VOBA-1610 file (N, C-alpha, C; in pm, whole numbers, padded with zeros to 5 digits, always signed):
BEGIN
Unk+09356+09653+10642Unk+09313+09778+10595Unk+09357+09910+10703Unk+09403+10028+10597Unk+09448+10132+10644Unk+09395+10150+10743Unk+09434+10246+10828Unk+09399+10349+10936Unk+09295+10293+11011Unk+09358+10149+11074Unk+09302+10082+11180Unk+09423+10073+11287Unk+09494+10104+11291Unk+09615+10069+11367Unk+09548+10106+11533Unk+09615+10047+11642Unk+09553+10017+11732Unk+09653+10177+11836Unk+09558+10268+11909Unk+09655+10386+11907Unk+09645+10325+12096Unk+09820+10387+12145Unk+09837+10333+12254Unk+09936+10367+12322Unk+09957+10399+12452Unk+10093+10459+12479Unk+10231+10424+12396Unk+10217+10307+12344Unk+10367+10299+12296Unk+10329+10313+12152Unk+10222+10351+12095Unk+10179+10354+11975Unk+10106+10452+11980Unk+10116+10577+11993Unk+10027+10704+12022Unk+10056+10741+11890Unk+09946+10855+11856Unk+09921+10902+11715Unk+09893+11092+11757Unk+09918+11124+11671Unk+09941+11333+11681Unk+09833+11370+11603Unk+09804+11471+11653Unk+09747+11575+11584Unk+09814+11700+11580Unk+09827+11775+11473Unk+09892+11900+11461Unk+09768+12008+11421Unk+09798+12129+11445Unk+09725+12223+11382Unk+09818+12348+11373Unk+09773+12390+11227Unk+09866+12484+11193Unk+09770+12582+11163Unk+09784+12709+11244Unk+09661+12809+11253Unk+09719+12939+11201Unk+09618+13009+11125Unk+09685+13149+11085Unk+09694+13252+11158Unk+09803+13307+11183Unk+09766+13417+11304Unk+09827+13539+11237Unk+09821+13583+11090Unk+09815+13719+10995Unk+09730+13786+11077Unk+09709+13915+11015Unk+09653+14027+11032Unk+09511+14027+11022Unk+09416+13932+10912Unk+09295+13926+10895Unk+09240+13849+11021Unk+09306+13807+11086Unk+09275+13710+11191Unk+09192+13764+11328Unk+09233+13961+11322Unk+09150+13970+11426Unk+09038+14019+11393Unk+08966+13977+11273Unk+08833+14009+11236Unk+08765+13948+11266Unk+08627+13982+11311Unk+08506+13926+11302Unk+08515+13799+11234Unk+08432+13662+11285Unk+08347+13616+11227Unk+08218+13659+11145Unk+08189+13615+11075Unk+08088+13675+10996Unk+07897+13643+11089Unk+07871+13726+11078Unk+07765+13691+11158Unk+07799+13730+11290Unk+07911+13698+11352Unk+07954+13717+11494Unk+07994+13847+11558Unk+07909+13848+11690Unk+07921+14041+11760Unk+08019+13997+11860Unk+08152+14044+11827Unk+08226+14097+11936Unk+08364+13937+11928Unk+08349+13879+11879Unk+08413+13752+11839Unk+08481+13725+11723Unk+08618+13835+11785Unk+08716+13803+11670Unk+08761+13613+11606Unk+08825+13616+11525Unk+08860+13473+11462Unk+08957+13445+11527Unk+09047+13532+11566Unk+09176+13474+11656Unk+09114+13409+11790Unk+09017+13475+11855Unk+09013+13426+11955Unk+08901+13290+11991Unk+08815+13308+11879Unk+08767+13205+11865Unk+08860+13083+11814Unk+08920+13091+11760Unk+08979+12967+11716Unk+09078+12902+11819Unk+09111+13015+11906Unk+09234+12965+11999Unk+09117+12904+12134Unk+09014+12945+12152Unk+08888+12916+12216Unk+08840+12725+12178Unk+08823+12711+12060Unk+08827+12621+12015Unk+08924+12466+12043Unk+09059+12556+12003Unk+09142+12439+12051Unk+09162+12443+12194Unk+09153+12520+12274Unk+09187+12458+12404Unk+09074+12414+12438Unk+08994+12422+12422Unk+08869+12325+12438Unk+08865+12221+12400Unk+08954+12181+12278Unk+09026+12029+12222Unk+09106+12005+12320Unk+09194+12079+12364Unk+09304+11995+12401Unk+09270+11947+12528Unk+09162+12045+12606Unk+09124+11989+12784Unk+09030+11819+12731Unk+08984+11827+12611Unk+08888+11725+12604Unk+09020+11619+12546Unk+09079+11628+12534Unk+09198+11544+12499Unk+09252+11494+12600Unk+09261+11568+12691Unk+09305+11544+12838Unk+09246+11463+12899Unk+09087+11494+12911Unk+08970+11408+12958Unk+08982+11269+12918Unk+08972+11226+12826Unk+08962+11133+12744Unk+09074+11043+12713Unk+09189+11111+12757Unk+09325+10992+12783Unk+09342+10977+12985Unk+09239+11029+13056Unk+09257+11021+13204Unk+09239+10885+13254Unk+09319+10849+13290Unk+09274+10680+13337Unk+09318+10704+13535Unk+09280+10628+13580Unk+09299+10589+13750Unk+09440+10614+13748Unk+09570+10597+13696Unk+09687+10623+13720Unk+09767+10734+13640Unk+09673+10809+13576Unk+09693+10929+13538Unk+09666+10947+13427Unk+09706+11077+13360Unk+09654+11097+13215Unk+09783+10991+13114Unk+09742+10922+12991Unk+09802+10810+12945Unk+09815+10899+12805Unk+09976+10890+12763Unk+10026+10952+12658Unk+09971+10878+12527Unk+09786+10892+12513Unk+09781+10843+12409Unk+09768+10929+12218Unk+09786+11008+12258Unk+09833+11153+12139Unk+09915+11201+12246Unk+10002+11257+12086Unk+10106+11417+12074Unk+10048+11497+12011Unk+10009+11626+12051Unk+09971+11709+12011Unk+10061+11832+12000Unk+10044+11902+11854Unk+10133+12030+11847Unk+10027+12164+11759Unk+10091+12250+11812Unk+10027+12369+11747Unk+10114+12485+11686Unk+10119+12488+11550Unk+10221+12584+11436Unk+10156+12694+11415Unk+10169+12822+11454Unk+10102+12933+11405Unk+10193+13022+11331Unk+10102+13067+11214Unk+10228+13107+11116Unk+10120+13223+11041Unk+10193+13353+11086Unk+10178+13517+11067Unk+10287+13616+11049Unk+10301+13700+11006Unk+10399+13774+10963Unk+10506+13749+10852Unk+10630+13707+10862Unk+10685+13607+10789Unk+10752+13482+10809Unk+10696+13477+10930Unk+10766+13320+10974Unk+10646+13253+11040Unk+10665+13082+11061Unk+10595+13004+11188Unk+10671+13022+11229Unk+10592+12949+11372Unk+10628+12888+11465Unk+10559+12778+11589Unk+10620+12684+11651Unk+10551+12633+11762Unk+10444+12752+11847Unk+10349+12716+11909Unk+10255+12826+11941Unk+10154+12782+12050Unk+10217+12678+12154Unk+10188+12692+12261Unk+10227+12752+12410Unk+10198+12807+12488Unk+10276+12882+12561Unk+10332+12828+12714Unk+10327+12907+12816Unk+10397+12906+12893Unk+10559+12806+12892Unk+10521+12675+12996Unk+10582+12588+12991Unk+10646+12484+12860Unk+10545+12477+12803Unk+10598+12452+12679Unk+10580+12512+12523Unk+10637+12628+12560Unk+10669+12687+12470Unk+10820+12658+12374Unk+10786+12631+12243Unk+10900+12612+12194Unk+10927+12468+12136Unk+10825+12398+12173Unk+10803+12266+12123Unk+10654+12227+12038Unk+10708+12164+11920Unk+10706+12172+11813Unk+10513+12037+11833Unk+10568+11914+11911Unk+10499+11831+11967Unk+10508+11811+12100Unk+10403+11788+12178Unk+10416+11734+12285Unk+10312+11650+12375Unk+10356+11517+12442Unk+10277+11440+12486Unk+10145+11467+12579Unk+10020+11418+12552Unk+09911+11496+12593Unk+09911+11456+12779Unk+09958+11385+12807Unk+10058+11396+12959Unk+10116+11535+13015Unk+10192+11570+12913Unk+10248+11697+12931Unk+10177+11826+12946Unk+10057+11788+12814Unk+09944+11924+12804Unk+09859+11929+12961Unk+09819+11774+12985Unk+09787+11773+13103Unk+09779+11853+13202Unk+09902+11870+13237Unk+10016+11887+13351Unk+10046+12059+13346Unk+10074+12141+13245Unk+10120+12265+13215Unk+10085+12307+13112Unk+09929+12359+13201Unk+09875+12469+13143Unk+09940+12674+13113Unk+09950+12678+13008Unk+09947+12854+13051Unk+09915+12862+13187Unk+09762+12895+13189Unk+09695+12940+13275Unk+09600+12908+13282Unk+09454+12920+13383Unk+09353+12874+13406Unk+09293+12993+13458Unk+09127+12977+13360Unk+09078+13085+13395Unk+08963+13075+13448Unk+08893+13177+13481Unk+08783+13154+13547Unk+08630+13215+13452Unk+08610+13135+13372Unk+08503+13228+13273Unk+08336+13170+13302Unk+08272+13233+13283Unk+08098+13211+13287Unk+08060+13125+13130Unk+07943+13070+13185Unk+07821+12987+13094Unk+07741+13043+13138Unk+07625+13036+13050Unk+07459+13027+13084Unk+07443+12862+13067Unk+07340+12877+13222Unk+07346+12732+13238Unk+07156+12782+13286Unk+07075+12674+13262Unk+06910+12667+13267Unk+06900+12689+13441Unk+06850+12722+13491Unk+06776+12746+13632Unk+06741+12722+13704Unk+06644+12619+13588Unk+06531+12550+13659Unk+06391+12590+13654Unk+06397+12763+13601Unk+06222+12792+13603Unk+06226+12844+13480Unk+06293+12810+13362Unk+06235+12879+13285Unk+06368+12984+13171Unk+06419+13002+13282Unk+06548+13147+13257Unk+06704+13074+13244Unk+06753+13124+13275Unk+06922+13118+13217Unk+06981+13229+13348Unk+07112+13163+13385Unk+07188+13190+13528Unk+07354+13190+13476Unk+07474+13278+13506Unk+07542+13265+13471Unk+07650+13173+13567Unk+07692+13053+13514Unk+07783+12937+13610Unk+07929+12968+13561Unk+08021+12976+13705Unk+08175+12998+13661Unk+08216+12863+13635Unk+08327+12849+13563Unk+08396+12717+13533Unk+08513+12750+13488Unk+08613+12610+13497Unk+08762+12630+13517Unk+08764+12620+13359Unk+08858+12684+13299Unk+08909+12699+13150Unk+09040+12680+13154Unk+09099+12609+13090Unk+09262+12595+13096Unk+09317+12655+12963Unk+09415+12736+12969Unk+09477+12804+12807Unk+09613+12715+12797Unk+09642+12717+12707Unk+09751+12643+12627Unk+09811+12749+12504Unk+09712+12813+12432Unk+09731+12871+12339Unk+09646+13013+12342Unk+09733+13124+12297Unk+09671+13234+12275Unk+09651+13286+12147Unk+09547+13410+12121Unk+09501+13442+12003Unk+09629+13540+11982Unk+09640+13560+11818Unk+09726+13683+11848Unk+09716+13681+11662Unk+09754+13806+11604Unk+09705+13790+11412Unk+09740+13950+11376Unk+09878+13921+11309Unk+09967+14023+11251Unk+10012+13988+11119Unk+10023+14070+11005Unk+10114+14051+10926Unk+10057+13950+10794Unk+10183+13885+10754Unk+10077+13827+10604Unk+10080+13699+10668Unk+10055+13611+10549Unk+09974+13443+10584Unk+10101+13335+10471Unk+10217+13291+10581Unk+10317+13200+10511Unk+10255+13060+10556Unk+10188+13068+10481Unk+10124+12933+10503Unk+10224+12764+10418Unk+10283+12874+10364Unk+10365+12694+10283Unk+10472+12645+10354Unk+10559+12774+10460Unk+10615+12755+10561Unk+10544+12699+10648Unk+10412+12686+10716Unk+10372+12607+10809Unk+10388+12520+10771Unk+10327+12453+10650Unk+10321+12308+10586Unk+10457+12236+10634Unk+10592+12317+10540Unk+10710+12291+10573Unk+10755+12252+10684Unk+10691+12325+10818Unk+10779+12283+10920Unk+10719+12165+10957Unk+10577+12200+10936Unk+10474+12001+10975Unk+10522+11911+10903Unk+10553+11939+10778Unk+10673+11779+10741Unk+10792+11761+10811Unk+10853+11868+10833Unk+10974+11831+10908Unk+10932+11751+11092Unk+10830+11802+11130Unk+10744+11743+11281Unk+10746+11626+11209Unk+10649+11566+11125Unk+10574+11470+11099Unk+10663+11331+11058Unk+10775+11399+10979Unk+10852+11305+10980Unk+10944+11232+11109Unk+10965+11325+11165Unk+11055+11296+11265Unk+10901+11207+11376Unk+10816+11230+11380Unk+10720+11161+11420Unk+10730+11006+11400Unk+10689+10976+11275Unk+10674+10865+11183Unk+10802+10784+11179Unk+10879+10843+11222Unk+11043+10783+11220Unk+11064+10730+11414Unk+10991+10801+11477Unk+10972+10730+11604Unk+10876+10635+11620Unk+10735+10629+11571Unk+10653+10560+11589Unk+10585+10517+11444Unk+10689+10405+11358Unk+10649+10354+11216Unk+10515+10304+11245Unk+10429+10269+11301Unk+10335+10214+11277Unk+10225+10322+11331Unk+10227+10392+11395Unk+10138+10451+11420Unk+09998+10482+11349Unk+09875+10527+11421Unk+09756+10530+11345Unk+09820+10703+11249Unk+09788+10690+11160Unk+09853+10832+11065Unk+09813+10922+11159Unk+09918+11014+11191Unk+09880+11182+11248Unk+09795+11223+11109Unk+09773+11351+11197Unk+09661+11427+11146Unk+09687+11550+11133Unk+09714+11661+11050Unk+09695+11835+11030Unk+09546+11813+11011Unk+09549+11963+11075Unk+09431+12046+11063Unk+09513+12179+11064Unk+09465+12280+10939Unk+09479+12354+10889Unk+09401+12474+10888Unk+09396+12586+10955Unk+09289+12669+11028Unk+09295+12809+10961Unk+09257+12883+10843Unk+09309+12965+10779Unk+09179+13078+10726Unk+09203+13184+10728Unk+09102+13268+10674Unk+09122+13347+10573Unk+09255+13298+10497Unk+09313+13403+10387Unk+09417+13312+10302Unk+09437+13387+10200Unk+09548+13293+10086Unk+09646+13311+10144Unk+09739+13227+10103Unk+09901+13198+10144Unk+09960+13362+10062Unk+10074+13358+10140Unk+10126+13493+10124Unk+10236+13474+10015Unk+10295+13347+10066Unk+10469+13282+10059Unk+10430+13165+09937Unk+10352+13210+09842Unk+10356+13039+09742Unk+10225+12999+09715Unk+10188+12912+09630Unk+10063+12790+09655Unk+10157+12685+09702Unk+10008+12636+09836Unk+10046+12579+09897Unk+09998+12420+09867Unk+09985+12394+09758Unk+09936+12306+09762Unk+10054+12189+09743Unk+10189+12229+09694Unk+10268+12147+09690Unk+10318+12109+09791Unk+10356+12179+09917Unk+10402+12134+10054Unk+10280+12049+10133Unk+10173+12070+10109Unk+10064+12050+10144Unk+10075+11837+10098Unk+10059+11880+09985Unk+10083+11722+09877Unk+10228+11646+09987Unk+10320+11730+09998Unk+10456+11667+10023Unk+10427+11594+10195Unk+10366+11699+10276Unk+10287+11625+10369Unk+10180+11488+10381Unk+10113+11488+10289Unk+10046+11382+10275Unk+10076+11238+10212Unk+10207+11253+10181Unk+10313+11153+10087Unk+10357+11108+10214Unk+10358+11167+10341Unk+10424+11084+10470Unk+10332+11014+10526Unk+10396+10861+10505Unk+10310+10702+10566Unk+10363+10704+10714Unk+10304+10642+10773Unk+10350+10485+10842Unk+10321+10349+10796Unk+10307+10302+10871Unk+10275+10168+10813Unk+10086+10137+10852Unk+10069+10229+10867Unk+09918+10212+10828Unk+09789+10330+10767Unk+09924+10401+10737Unk+09831+10456+10606Unk+09885+10582+10597Unk+09924+10716+10503Unk+09960+10867+10498Unk+09846+10935+10581Unk+09968+11032+10618Unk+09908+11148+10679Unk+09773+11169+10622Unk+09697+11251+10738Unk+09573+11310+10694Unk+09618+11493+10707Unk+09528+11525+10608Unk+09568+11668+10564Unk+09397+11728+10561Unk+09370+11809+10606Unk+09214+11868+10646Unk+09258+12033+10661Unk+09158+12094+10648Unk+09157+12249+10652Unk+09022+12325+10651Unk+09025+12387+10697Unk+08908+12489+10778Unk+08935+12644+10710Unk+08813+12675+10642Unk+08852+12835+10594Unk+08736+12918+10677Unk+08801+13020+10745Unk+08712+13116+10803Unk+08699+13197+10751Unk+08521+13239+10789Unk+08457+13321+10706Unk+08427+13473+10819Unk+08474+13593+10698Unk+08426+13720+10799Unk+08283+13757+10695Unk+08195+13648+10627Unk+08070+13692+10576Unk+07977+13595+10646Unk+07838+13625+10597Unk+07744+13560+10674Unk+07670+13390+10569Unk+07779+13374+10447Unk+07740+13294+10424Unk+07783+13146+10495Unk+07654+13080+10414Unk+07620+12945+10449Unk+07769+12850+10441Unk+07815+12799+10595Unk+07964+12698+10544Unk+07928+12600+10454Unk+08038+12532+10373Unk+08023+12462+10312Unk+08119+12351+10384Unk+08054+12215+10428Unk+08104+12125+10529Unk+08122+12003+10490Unk+08259+11942+10475Unk+08287+11816+10457Unk+08196+11774+10281Unk+08248+11842+10227Unk+08234+11802+10041Unk+08299+11732+09980Unk+08189+11672+09884Unk+08265+11548+09836Unk+08318+11555+09659Unk+08280+11694+09647Unk+08325+11743+09517Unk+08350+11888+09490Unk+08476+11857+09428Unk+08527+12051+09421Unk+08425+12111+09323Unk+08332+12117+09232Unk+08248+12160+09157Unk+08178+12244+09263Unk+08127+12191+09338Unk+08003+12275+09405Unk+08077+12397+09488Unk+08210+12427+09501Unk+08238+12526+09576Unk+08251+12651+09476Unk+08266+12773+09516Unk+08242+12887+09487Unk+08346+12936+09386Unk+08498+12900+09442Unk+08584+12992+09354Unk+08690+12922+09393Unk+08806+12961+09266Unk+08963+12888+09293Unk+09020+12866+09407Unk+09019+12935+09455Unk+09068+12940+09626Unk+09013+12830+09723Unk+08896+12796+09701Unk+08798+12697+09778Unk+08852+12530+09711Unk+08872+12560+09559Unk+08866+12415+09534Unk+08999+12367+09527Unk+09111+12537+09568Unk+09246+12424+09610Unk+09233+12337+09742Unk+09199+12399+09800Unk+09165+12387+09942Unk+09134+12234+09959Unk+09004+12234+09880Unk+08970+12126+09895Unk+09066+12015+09857Unk+09143+12027+09725Unk+09222+11924+09691Unk+09303+11885+09756Unk+09374+12033+09833Unk+09478+11999+09947Unk+09419+11908+10076Unk+09332+11887+10072Unk+09248+11801+10188Unk+09228+11646+10123Unk+09266+11580+10272Unk+09266+11468+10250Unk+09102+11387+10278Unk+09082+11294+10166Unk+08970+11216+10206Unk+08974+11186+10310Unk+08841+11131+10395Unk+08818+11131+10546Unk+08827+10941+10573Unk+08906+10909+10627Unk+08910+10796+10696Unk+08759+10673+10740Unk+08739+10551+10729Unk+08614+10533+10768Unk+08584+10583+10918Unk+08678+10562+11041Unk+08661+10670+11168Unk+08602+10789+11143Unk+08671+10852+11076Unk+08601+11003+11092Unk+08564+11015+10959Unk+08448+10942+10920Unk+08340+10930+10778Unk+08186+10895+10881Unk+08222+10802+10935Unk+08156+10726+11070Unk+08116+10849+11156Unk+08228+10933+11198Unk+08173+11005+11324Unk+08093+11164+11243Unk+08136+11207+11112Unk+08069+11316+11058Unk+07941+11237+10996Unk+07915+11101+11000Unk+07768+11077+10958Unk+07668+11056+11096Unk+07764+11043+11140Unk+07632+11048+11319Unk+07628+11206+11349Unk+07702+11245+11295Unk+07676+11430+11343Unk+07582+11471+11239Unk+07496+11397+11129Unk+07389+11426+11039Unk+07432+11477+10910Unk+07566+11442+10874Unk+07641+11519+10751Unk+07634+11414+10659Unk+07594+11433+10524Unk+07605+11373+10404Unk+07693+11304+10396Unk+07775+11215+10386Unk+07895+11177+10325Unk+07895+11087+10225Unk+08014+11064+10139Unk+08082+10921+10072Unk+08189+10908+10045Unk+08262+10792+10020Unk+08360+10776+10006Unk+08453+10876+09958Unk+08430+10979+09896Unk+08465+11099+09802Unk+08458+11220+09921Unk+08455+11219+10022Unk+08419+11357+10110Unk+08558+11391+10181Unk+08568+11504+10197Unk+08700+11520+10246Unk+08672+11595+10384Unk+08764+11591+10424Unk+08837+11677+10534Unk+08842+11838+10542Unk+08759+11869+10487Unk+08739+12054+10473Unk+08612+12084+10511Unk+08595+12252+10521Unk+08490+12318+10561Unk+08522+12455+10453Unk+08410+12506+10418Unk+08443+12670+10348Unk+08373+12741+10386Unk+08402+12862+10446Unk+08299+12938+10500Unk+08255+12932+10609Unk+08374+12875+10711Unk+08343+12831+10840Unk+08292+12944+10969Unk+08205+12904+10992Unk+08178+13030+11113Unk+08212+12948+11225Unk+08176+13011+11386Unk+08278+12961+11532Unk+08178+12813+11538Unk+08097+12769+11529Unk+08021+12656+11527Unk+08057+12548+11457Unk+08089+12607+11315Unk+08142+12495+11238Unk+08267+12479+11276Unk+08349+12549+11345Unk+08513+12495+11344Unk+08543+12406+11440Unk+08401+12408+11558Unk+08417+12368+11662Unk+08361+12244+11672Unk+08224+12185+11570Unk+08193+12081+11519Unk+08319+12015+11431Unk+08388+12039+11349Unk+08514+11989+11259Unk+08619+11979+11338Unk+08631+12030+11443Unk+08718+11987+11525Unk+08727+11884+11609Unk+08599+11853+11643Unk+08566+11739+11742Unk+08532+11599+11658Unk+08488+11639+11538Unk+08432+11519+11446Unk+08602+11471+11380Unk+08680+11558+11333Unk+08822+11535+11270Unk+08865+11477+11326Unk+08892+11461+11508Unk+09003+11408+11601Unk+08935+11298+11677Unk+08816+11242+11647Unk+08733+11127+11647Unk+08824+10974+11587Unk+08925+10951+11611Unk+09067+10887+11541Unk+09050+10776+11661Unk+09035+10768+11781Unk+09013+10657+11842Unk+09057+10687+11972Unk+09179+10580+12042Unk+09186+10569+12191Unk+09148+10515+12292Unk+09191+10439+12337Unk+09206+10346+12508Unk+09126+10430+12612
//
């Protein structure tokens, strides 16, 4: 059975995030007040990295079940986008992620005060990836870099649970048609199956998101249909996670959301990265 390899320290898998950092990412989400897309995505990825660190934390430390990378693309180029001591590294073992945040911020969240109201409570929020946005959208370059990074990873771990690429964008590629470089990424394979490519399209409008579709004909534009074709069919574990969250899924459901708001982004990342681990 494909997509069934055990994830362990000697046979890790990896998550690689491709994040649009073009000028349009400094605009707000549809229906959101004050939360720009770049900041919302950065918060979602930092939250996910923290959760992965906790998931891999055992009595002997954080075990390297996952390697994680963030590639930002904007202006005329793309680059590894983690900060601090991890700057310039395309993939990083989760143990290094846990031990080397860029900084830890004090933030506030609303919690129940026990009397029917809400109060602000401080919490620690580690930062590895910071928001930015300027210039064009070189998405094809990002997928080309992803191919290089994942080809090296699979050569090192040929029996791994297939790596997952999550591309997060709010616009059309400005350096060509990204279908072909995305297809080349999906052609990479470990002994357990082909690399997975998921796509998240961010919305500046208040339209209802289209989440985990299984048919491109329900999508509203040629661009949405292209992103659907670029996205992989959900493997069984992730399909089960989506179903458990209340989504209608089929064997043709793909890892894609169109017109995503911030809530959709967070849910998508949580579901998409539920591939196992011990």
